[in-house]
C-alpha positions, 0 to 999 in steps of 0.5 A: 629328273626330266620334267615329262620323265616316266620309265623307271620312274614311274615304275619305281613310284607304281611299285611303292603306291602298289605295295602300299595298297597291298599293306593297306589292304591285306591287313583290314577286315572289310566287313567284320567277320574276324577274317583278314581280306586276305585270307578271304582271298586266299579262300575265294580262289577256289570259287567251286570249293572242289580242293583244287585251283582250275586255270580259270580260277587262277586267271580270275585270282590274278586279275585283282592284283593285275589290275592294282599294279597297272593302276598304280602305274597309271597313277604313278604316271599322272603324278610325274608328269603333274609334278614335272609340269608344275616344276616346269611352271615354277621355273618357266615363271622364275626365268621370266621373272629375271628376263623381265627383271634385266629386260626392265633394267636400263643402262642409265636412271630413268631420271635422266637429265637431258643433256645427260640424254644427250650426252648418253646420245652423242657421245656414249654411243656413236651416235653422231649427227648433223645440228642446226644448233648454232653458237649460243648467245648465252699380292706380296709386293716388293719395293724398290728404295727410292735410290734404286728407282732414281738410278733407274730414271737416271738411265734415260736423258730425257728424265731429271734424277727424282727427288730420293727424299724420305719425302717422296720415296713415303709418296710412293708407298702412299700409292695403294691409298684411293685418296691419294693426291697425283697433283702433290705428286706432278709438283714433285717429280718431272715424270709421274707417269714414269714414277707410279708405272715402274712403282706399282709394276714392279710389285708384281713380283710374280711377273718376270720383268726387265727394269731397265727396259720399263723404265726406258719403255715408261718414258717413252710412253710419257713422251708419246702423250700429247701435251693437251690440257687434260688427257695427258700423261699425269691423267694416265699415271692417274688411271694406273694409280687408281687402278694400282688401289683398286688391286690393292687397297680395295682388295681386288687383287685377292681374287684377280690373279695377279698377272690381270691386276699387272694387265690392268694397271698397265693397260692404264697406264697405255690407256690414253697414249697420243690422245689428240684431246678432242673425241672421237665423233669429232674426229670421225666428222672431221674425217681425221687420219686416226678415223680412217685408219680405226675406223669409227669403232673406238679409233681412239681406244685403238690407236692408244693400243697401237701406239704402246705395243708398237713402242713396247716391240722396240728391242729398247723397251722389250721388258716384257718375255714373249711368254709373258706378253703373249698371256696380258696382253688380250686382256690389257686389249679389252681393257684399253677398248673398255675405256670408250665411253661408248662401250658404258651403257654395254657395261651397265647392261653385262653388269646387271645380268653377271649379278642375276647369275651369280645370285641364281647360281648360274644361267640355266634359267636366264640370259647368261652375262656373256651372250652372245659369246660362246666357248670355242668348240674345243671347250667342250667339256663342262670343265673346260667349259667354266674355265673359258667362262671364268676367264671370260669373267676375270677379263670383264671385271679387269675391263669394268673397273679400267673404266671406273677408274678412268673417270674416278675423279668424282670417287675422289677428294672434292679437292681433287674432283674439282682440279680435274673438273677443270682442266677436262672442262677447259679441253671440252671448251677448246674442242667446242671452239674447233667445232665452230671454227670447222663445222659451223655449230656444235657436234658436242652436248652444248652444255658441256662444250660451250663456253659461253653456256650460263654457269648454272648449265655448265655446273648442271652437265657436271653434277649429271654426269656424276649422278647419271653415269659414275655413281650408277656405275659405282653402285653396280660394281658394289652390287658385284662385289656383295654378290657372294659367289666364290667364282666372284673374282669381285667378291672380296672388294670394297669400294665404300670409300669412293661412293663415300666421295661420290655422295660427298661430292654430289651433295657439295655441287647441290649446295653450291648451284651457281647464281648467274652474275654473282661469284660463287665459291664451292664449301667442302662439307 
């Protein structure tokens, strides 16, 4: 009912009020003479008692019921207006509280450390700056047999046949386990990305793939990863495997369509292909060809996508049908672009609004989570708009979960986290060396990129990354998974194992703050 609507509603309410008044009044006896009010009224119509009702007497007699009807209608209008105004005020206050809560919500914790603030400014927002700081003086899934996998890998001359022993087969069967150790697999085979990619992608039995061409494509992708310390083919394999575990072990695949699960794992495999081992701000500052070709808006991620799709376009690598590629290309693109850390803040804000929308049954009284995007004009009916919103939500969930998989090392067991952390630190320090050599000063956060900073500062930088970036993201995903809405694609996800690992790793780091000049060794607890 419209807040200030009258018309039919007022007429109906007025009739009810008039009828109620008539019933109470007619059965009453106002002067207590034993004659009901209605009988006295009928007798009084013939005011001169001549036995006839004249026109003036009839007019006078009709005045009372007419005035009752008119008064009842006016009262009904006033009641409806007051009721509508009350409902409108209630909705407005609720909407204000929701919008106020969303407006005050920030992408980063309020107590974020100073180095992480600087990291957020420089890396997470692409807010490049000139600095004078110098070098410091301080589904039903199929399962490929090991023999079949070995035979397919032997189709390529660049790979040695992997070990077909039961131990390796056991590793492949354990890919869905969140705490699977990729470093163990890397010791077992020469190309973990191809093994992970093939073993995971072929389990999506609803996707029509050419297995021989899939292996050829994966080996080409693996070979296209550069020999850098961290962003290499092992990292690509690790992110894809984490995405696969999210779909299987953690439950994302219970609601997410199979094609989008496939797209997410595929995106993990290619998300850093060709990575040069330096950040986008470094490329922009140095005038690198990548920054010129792909602009300063996610240049690395756009390059990764272009490299992968060029490889996929080759006949020997085209393992997907044209129709299937057309279906998964957009979610793949969106997921890879979402791994750009510059998009982290926006993702956190959208997650907050999405949770709000799902908890409150929509966005009628607040901001839609997908704003400022809108359904295309062809989606004019409520059903089509709903379909567009659900498809958009599913792709956004893929984007967020792949981003979480990309920075998942703090959500693994401590021994794995420590090894990944050592690799990324080495790559950051190598970039810091180049910044000093090429620019004469650091353009990145010194605590993370300057190899001469104290062990305490470096340690605190790593702790800040866990507490202020990784943990809030996983907590937000956990909140999304606990939002009970049938349309929520992440509604069946359980990431408790991730949160437990993050808490444990943060605790170990807090208990092992290095002392300057002393050799320290982390003690897992």
